[in-house]
C-alpha positions in Angstrom: 14.7 19.2 -1.6 17.9 21.1 -1.3 21.3 19.6 -0.9 24.4 21.3 0.4 27.5 19.9 -1.3 30.8 20.2 0.3 34.3 18.8 0.0 35.8 16.5 2.6 38.3 19.1 3.4 35.6 21.7 4.0 33.8 19.1 6.2 36.9 18.6 8.3 37.3 22.3 8.8 33.7 22.9 9.9 32.4 19.6 11.2 30.3 21.1 13.9 28.5 23.4 11.4 27.6 20.7 9.1 26.5 18.4 11.9 24.1 21.0 13.0 22.7 21.5 9.5 22.1 17.7 9.3 20.4 17.8 12.7 18.1 20.5 11.3 17.1 18.3 8.4 19.4 19.7 5.8 20.9 17.1 3.3 24.6 17.6 3.4 26.6 15.7 0.7 30.3 15.4 1.3 32.4 14.8 -1.9 35.7 13.0 -1.9 37.5 13.4 -5.1 35.4 13.4 -8.2 33.8 9.8 -7.9 32.7 9.4 -4.3 30.1 11.2 -2.3 28.6 10.6 1.1 25.3 11.8 2.6 25.4 13.1 6.2 22.3 12.5 8.2 21.4 11.8 11.7 20.8 8.2 12.8 17.7 7.6 15.0 17.6 5.1 17.9 15.4 2.9 15.9 18.1 2.7 13.1 20.5 1.1 15.6 18.4 -1.0 18.0 15.2 -3.0 18.0 12.5 -1.3 19.6 10.4 -3.2 22.3 7.5 -3.4 19.8 9.9 -4.9 17.1 11.2 -7.5 19.5 7.6 -8.4 20.4 6.8 -8.9 16.7 9.8 -11.1 16.2 8.9 -13.2 19.2 5.4 -13.6 18.0 6.6 -14.7 14.5 9.0 -17.2 16.2 6.0 -18.5 18.1 3.9 -18.9 15.0 6.7 -20.9 13.4 6.9 -23.2 16.4 3.1 -23.7 16.2 3.5 -24.4 12.5 1.2 -21.5 11.6 3.0 -21.1 8.4 2.3 -21.3 4.6 4.7 -23.5 2.7 5.3 -23.5 -1.1 6.5 -26.2 -3.5 7.6 -23.7 -6.1 8.1 -20.0 -6.9 5.1 -20.1 -9.1 2.9 -21.4 -6.2 4.3 -18.6 -3.9 3.6 -15.9 -6.5 -0.1 -17.2 -7.0 -0.6 -17.0 -3.2 0.7 -13.4 -3.0 -1.3 -12.4 -6.0 -4.4 -13.7 -4.3 -4.0 -11.5 -1.2 
C-alpha cells in the first residue's frame, strides 16, 4: 500500500487536494516536526453512530442480561477454560 507523506504546512496549503486523495482511498500521512505523524482518512457514518442493527444487538444483549441468560465465572482460569471449550 502506498503512503503519501506531507508536512503540516503542505497540508495547510493544499487541504482540498489531500482530502480528495483520502476520499479516493489514498493513505495520506501528515508529519508535524520529526516525532509526530497523523493519518488522514475518511470517517464513515458507522464510525460515529450506532447503526439500527447495532442498537438492536445491544437491546437484545440487555434483555438477555435481565433474563439471566448469562454465564458467570468464579475465576479467570474458569473463564479461560470456558472460552477454550468453544
